[in-house]
C-alpha positions as CSV (number, residue, x, y, z in Angstrom):
1,X,29.2,-29.6,59.4
2,X,31.6,-32.4,58.5
3,X,31.3,-33.9,62.0
4,X,27.5,-33.9,62.0
5,X,27.0,-35.7,58.7
6,X,28.7,-39.0,59.7
7,X,26.8,-39.1,63.0
8,X,23.5,-38.3,61.4
9,X,23.8,-40.8,58.6
10,X,24.9,-43.5,61.1
11,X,21.8,-42.9,63.2
12,X,19.5,-42.9,60.1
13,X,21.2,-46.1,58.8
14,X,22.4,-44.5,55.6
15,X,25.8,-45.3,54.2
16,X,27.9,-42.2,54.5
17,X,29.3,-41.6,51.0
18,X,30.8,-38.3,49.9
19,X,27.9,-37.2,47.7
20,X,25.5,-34.4,48.0
21,X,22.6,-36.4,46.6
22,X,21.8,-39.9,47.8
23,X,19.1,-42.4,47.2
24,X,18.0,-44.4,50.3
25,X,15.9,-47.5,49.8
26,X,13.8,-48.8,52.7
27,X,10.8,-50.9,53.5
28,X,7.7,-49.0,54.7
29,X,4.4,-50.8,55.3
30,X,5.7,-53.9,53.6
31,X,6.5,-52.0,50.4
32,X,9.9,-51.0,49.0
33,X,10.3,-47.2,48.9
34,X,13.0,-44.7,47.8
35,X,13.9,-41.5,49.4
36,X,16.2,-38.9,47.8
37,X,18.4,-37.4,50.5
38,X,20.1,-34.1,50.0
39,X,22.6,-32.9,52.7
40,X,23.4,-29.3,51.7
41,X,22.7,-25.7,52.4
42,X,19.1,-25.0,51.2
43,X,19.9,-21.4,50.2
44,X,22.7,-22.7,47.9
45,X,20.6,-25.3,46.1
46,X,18.9,-24.6,42.8
47,X,15.1,-24.5,42.9
48,X,14.9,-27.6,40.8
49,X,16.6,-29.7,43.5
50,X,13.7,-28.9,45.8
51,X,11.1,-30.7,43.6
52,X,10.5,-34.3,44.5
53,X,10.2,-37.2,42.1
54,X,6.6,-38.4,42.0
55,X,7.7,-42.0,42.8
56,X,10.1,-41.1,45.6
57,X,10.2,-39.1,48.8
58,X,12.7,-36.3,49.2
59,X,14.4,-35.3,52.5
60,X,16.6,-32.2,52.5
61,X,18.9,-31.8,55.5
62,X,20.3,-28.4,56.0
């Protein structure tokens, strides 16, 4: 799992910091957007972490 994360984040263009929750900002259709990225085991996450913020997208990578 530790080997996959740096490769995956490099391909996605996300800075690989050692945090479970990241906020990734990007431009989509000429508007600034935010995406909360969680890289963790879904079964180990609390149910509240699966709920998205209404103003941001959420991507969970298991």
